C-alpha positions in Angstrom: -16.5 -22.1 -1.3 -14.4 -19.6 0.8 -12.7 -17.0 -1.4 -9.2 -18.2 -0.1 -9.9 -21.6 -1.7 -10.7 -20.3 -5.2 -7.6 -20.8 -7.4 -6.5 -20.8 -11.0 -4.1 -23.6 -12.0 -0.7 -22.3 -12.8 -0.8 -24.0 -16.2 -4.1 -22.4 -17.2 -3.9 -20.0 -20.2 -5.7 -17.4 -18.2 -2.7 -17.4 -15.9 0.2 -18.1 -18.3 -1.0 -15.8 -21.1 -3.4 -13.5 -19.3 -6.0 -14.8 -21.8 -9.1 -14.1 -19.6 -12.4 -12.5 -20.4 -13.9 -10.8 -17.4 -16.9 -8.8 -16.3 -17.3 -7.0 -13.0 -20.7 -6.1 -11.6 -21.7 -4.5 -8.3 -24.7 -4.9 -6.1 -27.1 -2.1 -5.0 -28.7 -3.1 -1.7 -27.5 -6.6 -2.3 -28.9 -7.1 -5.8 -26.9 -7.1 -9.0 -27.1 -3.7 -10.8 -27.7 -3.8 -14.6 -27.1 -7.6 -14.9 -28.6 -7.8 -18.4 -26.2 -5.1 -19.7 -23.2 -6.8 -18.1 -24.3 -10.1 -19.5 -24.5 -8.7 -23.0 -21.0 -7.2 -22.7 -19.7 -10.5 -21.4 -21.2 -12.3 -24.4 -19.7 -9.8 -26.8 -16.2 -10.1 -25.2 -16.3 -13.9 -25.3 -17.3 -13.8 -29.0 -14.6 -11.3 -29.8 -11.8 -13.5 -28.5 -13.3 -16.8 -29.5 -13.8 -18.4 -26.1 -16.8 -20.7 -25.7 -17.7 -20.7 -22.0 -18.7 -23.9 -20.2 -22.1 -22.2 -19.6 -23.9 -19.5 -21.5 -23.3 -15.8 -20.5 -26.9 -15.7 -19.4 -26.4 -18.7 -17.1 -23.2 -17.1 -15.7 -25.0 -13.8 -14.8 -27.8 -15.8 -13.2 -25.2 -17.7 -11.1 -23.5 -14.4 -10.2 -26.9 -13.1 -8.9 -27.1 -16.2 -6.7 -23.5 -15.7 -5.4 -24.3 -12.0 -4.7 -27.5 -12.8 -2.8 -25.9 -15.5 -0.7 -22.8 -13.5 0.1 -24.6 -10.3 0.8 -26.6 -12.1 3.4 -23.4 -13.2 5.0 -21.9 -9.7 4.8 -24.9 -8.0 6.4 -25.5 -10.2 9.4 -24.2 -7.5 11.7 -24.5 -4.3 9.6 -27.2 -2.3 7.8 -27.9 -3.4 4.3 -27.2 0.0 2.9 -23.7 0.1 4.3 -22.5 -3.1 2.5 -22.5 -3.8 -1.2 -20.4 -6.3 -3.1 -18.3 -6.4 -6.2 -19.0 -9.5 -8.2 -16.5 -10.8 -10.8 -17.1 -13.3 -13.6 -14.1 -14.5 -15.5 -13.7 -17.1 -18.2 -10.4 -18.6 -19.4 -9.5 -21.0 -22.3 -8.4 -23.6 -19.7 -5.2 -25.5 -19.5 -2.5 -24.4 -21.9 -1.5 -27.4 -24.0 2.2 -26.6 -23.8 1.9 -27.2 -20.0 -0.4 -30.1 -20.2 1.5 -32.6 -22.3 -0.1 -31.2 -25.5 -3.6 -31.8 -24.4 -6.1 -29.1 -25.4 -7.7 -27.1 -22.6 -11.4 -26.8 -21.8 -12.7 -23.3 -21.0 -13.8 -22.8 -17.5 -15.4 -20.0 -15.6 -15.3 -18.7 -12.0 -17.5 -16.2 -10.0 -16.4 -14.5 -6.9 -17.4 -11.6 -4.8 -15.8 -9.1 -2.3 -17.0 -6.2 -0.2 -16.6 -3.0 -2.3 -13.5 -1.0 -1.2 -15.5 2.2 -0.5 -12.6 3.7 1.5 -10.6 3.8 -1.8 -12.9 6.4 -3.3 -15.3 7.7 -0.6 -13.6 11.0 -0.3 -13.4 11.5 -4.0 -17.1 12.3 -4.4 -16.5 15.6 -2.6 -12.8 16.2 -3.4 -12.3 14.7 -6.8 -9.7 12.6 -8.4 -6.3 13.6 -9.9 -5.4 12.3 -13.4 -2.1 12.3 -15.2 -1.4 11.8 -18.9 1.3 9.2 -19.3 3.6 7.9 -22.0 2.1 4.4 -21.9 -0.4 3.9 -24.7 -3.6 2.1 -25.2 -3.3 -1.3 -26.8 -4.0 -0.9 -30.5 -7.1 -2.5 -32.1 -4.8 -4.7 -34.2 -3.8 -6.6 -31.0 -7.3 -7.3 -29.7 -10.8 -5.7 -30.0 -11.1 -2.7 -27.8 -14.7 -3.6 -26.9 -13.6 -6.9 -25.4 -13.2 -6.7 -21.6 -10.1 -8.8 -20.9 -7.5 -9.2 -18.2 -4.4 -8.6 -20.4 -3.7 -5.3 -18.6 0.0 -4.9 -18.1 -0.3 -1.5 -19.8 -2.8 -0.4 -17.1 -0.3 -1.4 -14.4 2.6 0.4 -16.1 0.5 3.5 -16.8 -0.7 3.8 -13.2 2.8 3.3 -11.9 4.0 6.2 -14.1 1.1 8.3 -12.8 1.8 7.5 -9.2 5.5 8.4 -9.6 4.5 11.8 -11.0 1.8 12.5 -8.4 0.9 10.4 -5.4 -2.6 9.0 -5.6 -3.1 10.1 -9.2 -4.7 7.8 -11.8 -3.4 7.4 -15.3 -5.4 8.4 -18.4 -4.3 6.4 -21.4 -4.3 7.7 -25.0 -3.9 5.9 -28.3 -0.7 6.4 -30.4 -2.4 9.2 -32.3 -3.3 11.1 -29.2 -7.0 10.1 -28.9 -8.0 9.8 -25.2 -9.2 6.3 -24.4 -9.8 5.6 -20.6 -8.2 5.3 -17.2 -7.3 1.9 -15.8 -10.6 1.8 -13.9 -13.0 4.2 -15.5 -14.5 5.7 -18.6 -13.7 9.4 -19.1 -16.1 12.2 -20.2 -15.6 16.0 -20.3 -18.0 18.8 -19.8 -17.7 22.0 -21.9 -20.3 24.7 -21.8 -22.8 22.4 -20.2 -22.4 19.6 -22.9 -21.0 16.2 -21.9 -18.6 14.8 -24.5 -17.4 11.2 -24.4 -15.0 9.3 -26.6 -16.7 7.1 -29.2 -16.8 3.3 -29.1 -13.8 3.2 -31.4 -11.7 4.9 -28.7 -12.6 3.2 -25.4 -14.3 0.2 -23.9 -18.1 0.8 -24.0 -18.9 1.5 -20.4 -22.1 0.3 -18.8 -22.0 2.9 -16.1 -21.2 5.5 -18.7 -24.3 4.5 -20.7 -26.4 4.7 -17.6 -25.0 8.1 -16.7 -25.8 9.3 -20.2 -29.4 8.1 -19.9 -29.8 10.0 -16.6 -28.2 13.1 -18.2 -30.5 13.1 -21.2 -33.5 12.7 -18.9 -32.2 15.8 -17.0 -31.9 17.8 -20.2 -28.1 17.7 -20.3 -26.8 17.6 -23.9 -24.5 14.7 -24.8 -22.1 14.2 -27.6 -19.6 11.6 -28.7 -16.3 12.5 -30.4 -12.6 11.8 -30.0 -10.9 13.8 -27.2 -7.3 14.8 -26.8 -5.1 15.8 -23.9 -5.9 19.5 -24.7 -9.6 18.7 -24.3 -8.9 17.4 -20.8 -6.7 20.4 -20.0 -9.4 22.9 -21.1 -12.5 21.1 -19.9 -15.0 22.8 -17.5 -15.5 19.4 -15.7 -14.2 15.8 -16.1 -16.4 12.9 -15.2 -15.2 9.3 -14.4 -17.7 6.4 -14.6 -17.1 2.9 -13.4 -19.0 0.0 -12.0 -17.8 0.1 -8.3 -17.9 3.9 -7.7 -20.6 4.8 -10.3 -19.6 8.4 -10.9 -16.7 10.5 -9.7 -15.3 14.0 -10.6 -11.8 14.6 -11.7 -10.6 18.0 -10.3 -7.0 18.0 -11.4 -5.1 17.0 -14.6 -1.3 16.9 -14.7 -1.2 19.0 -11.5 -3.5 21.8 -12.8 -7.1 22.3 -11.6 -10.0 21.3 -13.8 -12.5 24.2 -14.1 -12.6 25.8 -10.6 -10.7 22.9 -9.1 -13.8 21.4 -7.3 -16.7 19.2 -8.4 -18.9 21.0 -10.9 -22.6 21.5 -11.4 -23.1 18.9 -14.1 -21.3 16.3 -11.9 -23.5 17.2 -8.9 -26.7 17.0 -11.0 -25.7 13.6 -12.3 -24.6 12.2 -9.0 -28.0 13.2 -7.5 -29.7 11.6 -10.4 -27.7 8.4 -9.8 -28.8 8.3 -6.2 -32.5 8.9 -7.0 -32.4 6.2 -9.7 -31.1 3.5 -7.4 -32.9 4.7 -4.3 -29.5 4.9 -2.5 -27.3 7.9 -1.7 -24.2 6.7 -3.5 -21.8 9.1 -1.8 -23.2 8.7 1.7 -23.1 4.9 1.5 -19.4 5.1 0.6 -18.7 7.6 3.4 -20.5 5.6 6.0 -18.8 2.4 4.9 -15.4 4.1 5.0 -16.0 5.6 8.4 -16.4 9.2 7.1 -19.2 10.5 9.4 -20.1 13.5 7.3 -21.0 12.6 3.7 -19.7 15.0 1.0 -21.9 18.0 0.5 -23.9 18.0 -2.7 
């Protein structure tokens, strides 16, 4: 159906309570990237919050692949395949909230939709980097819901980014736990580089990122050492490099934290090595695709 016709009933618990499990994938040349890994994380999230989907997570990912293939064909009728890729979202809600449906229990339901990736939102960042701001808004504690569950109860993300934008236009917020452990940004996992070693927060500190895990596999194949330990704001401030991984943009550098440059203030060698490895692995120049789609005629130098 047309995207404009897809709707969530206002009495659905996913709308009323924000009780929605979600998974976002992207396509590479029109095909879903790492669908098995995303399906496994979707299954883990559903199990963590106790939602039984109307179809199995495997079925939902297979359906998402059909949606992606169909909609990619529509999107590329007048453009080169490499210039267009899609974000594909699966979300599952508990269904109608009994309080708004005369006490009747709801039945979980799922939806899948796609959209052209917003390359212009991050195309320049491959060469220029991203600014981060530490904020007063904290990560939701594990006692509220499991950190490994990917859900849409994200008011804290909204408030954190609003604070970051007020401090520095265009900056992204990086959230920490109440005890100061760095967690993640509203859109990406965070890693730092120190003396050539990539250090990432452990699973207890941040949502396990599929793009982060893929980046780690590329790094290990390239001989880049990798460690996992809790990070603090001081670690961000003193890092040689900061890396941001997410499904839509794959890998971006952070070049400024709280108004101060990271390392030399420009994308570093480890980032460049990993971005090149990404492009080789998927047989697509990640930065160039974004630049072309965004109308930037000269792709960032690498």
